[in-house]
N, C-alpha and C positions, 0 to 999 in steps of 0.2 A: 498394540493398539486394542482397546476394548471394543466390544460390539457396538455400543451406541456411538462412540466416537467414529468408528468405521462407517456406520450408517450415515452419520452427519456429514463426514467428508464426501462420501459417495453422492449424497443429495446435493451438496454445494457444487461438486464437480459436474454433476449432470445438468444443473441449472446453468452453470457457466459455459458448458459445452454447446449451449444454444446460441452463443454469441455469433452473429453473422460475419463479424470481422475476423479475419485470420491473420496469423503471424507466422513467419517462416522460422521453423526450428529444424536444424539439420537437413535442410533441403525440402522439407514437407510443410504444408500449411496446416496450422492447428488453430482452434478457436482462441482468440487473443486473451479473453478473461480467464479461460481455463488454464492457459500457460502462466498467466500472471499469478493466479492462486497457487499453483505448484511452485513457482519461483519464490513466493513468499514463505511457504512452508520449508523449502530447502534452506533459505537464509535463516529462518528461526532455528532450525536444527544446528546450523553452524554457529550462530551467534549466541544462542541461549538454549543449549540442549536439554536443560532441566526445566524448561518452561512448563507451566501447569496446563491442564487439559483445556480450560476455558480460553486461555490465551491462544492455544493452538487453533481453536475454532475461529476465534476473532481474526487471527492472521489469515487463515484460509479464506474467510468471508469478507475480507477488506474491500473487494470490488464486486461483491455478489450481484450478478445481473445488472451491472453498471450500464450495459448497452441498451437497457430498456428506457433510459432517460437521456437522450442526446443533449449535448451542450447547446445545440441550436434551438432548443425549446425555451431558452432563457435569453434575456437581452445581452448584447455584447457589453464589454466593460467590466471593471473590477467588481462592482456590486452584483451584476448578473452572474459572474463567475462564482462569487461566494454563495449566492443563493442556490445555485446549481449544486455546488459541493455540499452544502448543508442538507439539501433535500436528498442527495445521494446517500449521505451517511445515515439519515433517518430511514430511508428505504432499505439499505443494507441491513441495518440493525433489526428492523421489523421482520424482514424476510428470513434472516438467520434464526431469529427467535421461533418462527413458525417451524422451520426445519428441525431445530433442537427439540422442541416439544413433541414433534412427531417421532423423534428418535429416542424419546424416553428421558429427556432432561427435565428438570423442574422449572417452574416459572422464574424462580430466583436465579437459577443458572442462566436462563435465557436473558433476563434483565441485566445480569452482570456482563455477559458478552455484548449486549447491546450498548452498554455504557462504554466499553472498551472500543467498539467499532466506531462509535460517535466521537471518540477521543475526548471524552469529558475529563476535566481536571488534568489536562496534559501538563507534564512536569511534576505534578503532585501525585498522580496515580502511576505507580511503576509499570503496571500492565499496559495502560494506554501509551505510556512513553515507549515501552518495548515495541508495541505495534508501530508507532511512528518511526522508530529507529529502523525497523525491518523494511518499512515502506521506502524510506530514504535510501537505504542500501540497495534495495532492488532497483530503484530508479537509477541510481548512479552506475550500477553494474550493467544493467540491461537496456536502459532507455535513454540515458543522458546523451550518448553520442548521436543517436538519430534525432533527438530533440534539438540538439545544437545545430544540426545541418539546416534546420528550417527557421532559425531565429538569429537576430542580430546579436553581436557581442555584448552589448549593454544589457539586453534582456537575459542572456545566459548568465552573466555575472550576478544579476539580481536574483535569479532562481537559485543559484548556488548559495548566495548569502542567506536567503530565506530558509533553504534546506538545512544549512549548517546551523542556523539559530535554533531549529527545532530538534536537533539531534542531541543525545547524551554524549558525554565525554568518551565513553567506551565506543559508541558508534562512530564518532569522529575519528578516533584512532584507527578503527577498522577501515573506514572509508579511505584513509590515506594510503592504505596498502593496495587499493584496487588499481589495476592497470587501466589507464585511460589513454586515448589517442594523444600523441605528442603535441599536436596543435591546440588541444584543449587545455593542456596543463596551465598555461599562463592565465587563462580565464578562470580556472578553478582557484588558482592562488589569489587572484583579485577578489573573487567572491568570498573566499575565506577571510581575507583581510577586511573586506567590507563588513562582514558579519561581526568581526572582532571590534570594529569601530562603533558598533551600535550600543 
């Protein structure tokens, strides 16, 4: 890892370490978004070890300081959720650009990472698609089981269907190798079938 990439990762991690929400990792509580960023990078190394430097930054910054804008600040419902998500992506992109410039990257580099973080031209931009694939795989491996505990079967099936639709073929093949709780397997199968019917 070169010096400016190391500085950028350190600044992203320091920002995410301020997350007041913690997550249990091996019996110890750690800042949730710091853990999320680390998990994203681990999955990128597994899934696409030759990924370029700017993608590595975008993947690490996917949820940069997400905790600063709670979902509760937007209206309930689908439109409120989408507005919250879009504002989060804008803020993540702006913040990582600031960090990159301070670490020695050019404006062009920062703008490119911002475009990836905002997932512009998804399905047409391989780097944006790669970020989406990694986010989906991290969700399925680390967060899906807990998410499923708090939601009805119909919603779980819908989430899987939407997740499946966003993923590349390679990511789908990888997802099928993930160990999931036995009771969730039928819901995952239904979600995949639903995605195929769209």
